[in-house]
GUTORVEX-759667 format. One record per residue (C-alpha): residue in three letters; z, y, x. Coordinates in steps of 0.05 Angstrom, whole numbers, plus 5000, padded with zeros to 4 digits. Each point is the difference from the previous one (the first is absolute). Example, Ala and Ser with C-alpha at 12.3 -4.5 7.8 and 13.67 -1.06 7.14 Angstrom:
Ala515649105246Ser498750695027
***
This chain:
Unk493853004984Unk497349314985Unk505949505011Unk498249244998Unk505949524974Unk499149335036Unk503549594955Unk507649805026Unk500450505050Unk504550514970Unk495150444962Unk504749994930Unk504950435039Unk494750415035Unk496850094935Unk506250324971Unk500350565066Unk492350154972Unk501950094927Unk505550465021Unk495250375048Unk493650044957Unk502649984929Unk493849994952Unk495850105065Unk500749245017Unk495449524969Unk502049245003Unk495249394999Unk503949354991Unk496249654944Unk494349735036Unk503349535052Unk494149845047Unk502549335022Unk498849784926Unk492549995016Unk495949595048Unk498650285070Unk492850184988Unk501550284930Unk506250395034Unk495950375046Unk493550134961Unk505050344951Unk502950435057Unk492850245013Unk499050164928Unk506050394995Unk498850415063Unk494050264969Unk503750184935Unk505850245040Unk495550515040Unk496950244939Unk506350154962Unk503050674992Unk507349775018Unk502350594960Unk507550135017Unk501249465039Unk504050045068Unk500749275012Unk497649304981Unk504549445015Unk499549274975Unk497149325009Unk492550075029Unk495749895050Unk499750645043Unk492949915002Unk500050304935Unk500650655033Unk495049955054Unk495250434973Unk504550534975Unk502650025070Unk494050325022Unk500150534951Unk507350205002Unk505950045047Unk504249364979Unk506349785035Unk500349244997Unk506749654999Unk502649264992Unk506149615020Unk499449285034Unk505349435008Unk500349395045Unk494649554965Unk504949404995Unk505450354968Unk495150384955Unk496949284982Unk507849814984Unk500850594958Unk493249904960Unk501249304986Unk506350144974Unk497850534956Unk494749534973Unk504949494981Unk504650534957Unk494550464974Unk494149594977Unk500149484937Unk496149375011Unk496050094933Unk498250715004Unk499150105080Unk493950275030Unk496149345027Unk502049975070Unk507750084983Unk499549564939Unk497049425050Unk506650115043Unk504549984941Unk496949394963Unk499449655067Unk507250165026Unk497550295073Unk505849925052Unk499950625046Unk496449635051Unk494449884959Unk499650754980Unk500950245067Unk494649535026Unk494750054945Unk493350275015Unk499850584945Unk506150335032Unk497649915072Unk500550725039Unk502050364935Unk500350635039Unk493449935026Unk496849834935Unk503350604966Unk498150495045Unk492849804998Unk495250505039Unk505850405014Unk502449975073Unk507650115012Unk498350665035Unk497450324935Unk507150054982Unk503750665017Unk506949634990Unk502049314996Unk507049854990Unk503349365019Unk504649674949Unk505249765058Unk500250705019Unk500650284924Unk505750535006Unk497450325070Unk492649954977Unk501650294932Unk503350585031Unk494450115045Unk495149994947Unk503750554959Unk501450455063Unk492249935021Unk497150134930Unk505850344958Unk504450325050Unk506149604990Unk502749624945Unk504849504964Unk502549335022Unk495049394984Unk501149694931Unk501349284994Unk496149764942Unk497149374983Unk504149665050Unk503749294999Unk507450065007Unk499649295035Unk497549925069Unk492849655006Unk501249235016Unk498349885075Unk493449685018Unk500749335043Unk497650235067Unk494849425007Unk497150294937Unk500550695014Unk495449905063Unk495149624957Unk499750564954Unk499650485050Unk494249675035Unk496449874930Unk500550774988Unk497950185076Unk495850564973Unk505650334960Unk505149895061Unk495250375045Unk499550564951Unk507450054989Unk500750005079Unk495050615000Unk503550364942Unk506349965045Unk496350255060Unk497050614953Unk507450134983Unk502650015067Unk494650485021Unk500850424938Unk508050095020Unk497550205069Unk496650604967
***
């Protein structure tokens, strides 16, 4: 199983499930943070990693989970039967959460270049959400990997139902969805006019999110 953790979509809670299920058979990839690289570098690294993963032994590994471009495992997909899973969230709400995470968890002196720029220049949420670097985040992260390649896409807005369905589908049932790395306070609402501008700026991601919802509906119908 290859589990792609798209940032701020509930992947930390999902990781707890995978840790409980796979134990030492779970391999996590979190230190690389693809968006610390420029787009061309990020894609080139994914291609180089794809060759390395194809030729690796993967002894004892039952599941791989973390922040990585799924293209990294495209070549391994040709040699092994893999199950690809991920979670998605409404693009605007994901941006709100990601912006707040950046403000809370990065230090302006030691942050990677992009985050350092955000902090040093005191970006507003509007500037963050409408910047070119993050435009169509999902499409960038899932470069060379169509949504149809995923066997399961959970939707954060339907987390309880989809968590239960995932466990039933792959584990024959299980426990209630844990709530980890979740803020106790509700996110601040985004002004309706700004929300429309953000949705237009991320039109590609809005299309992909709608497609993920459509795939979910088809999956639920069986």
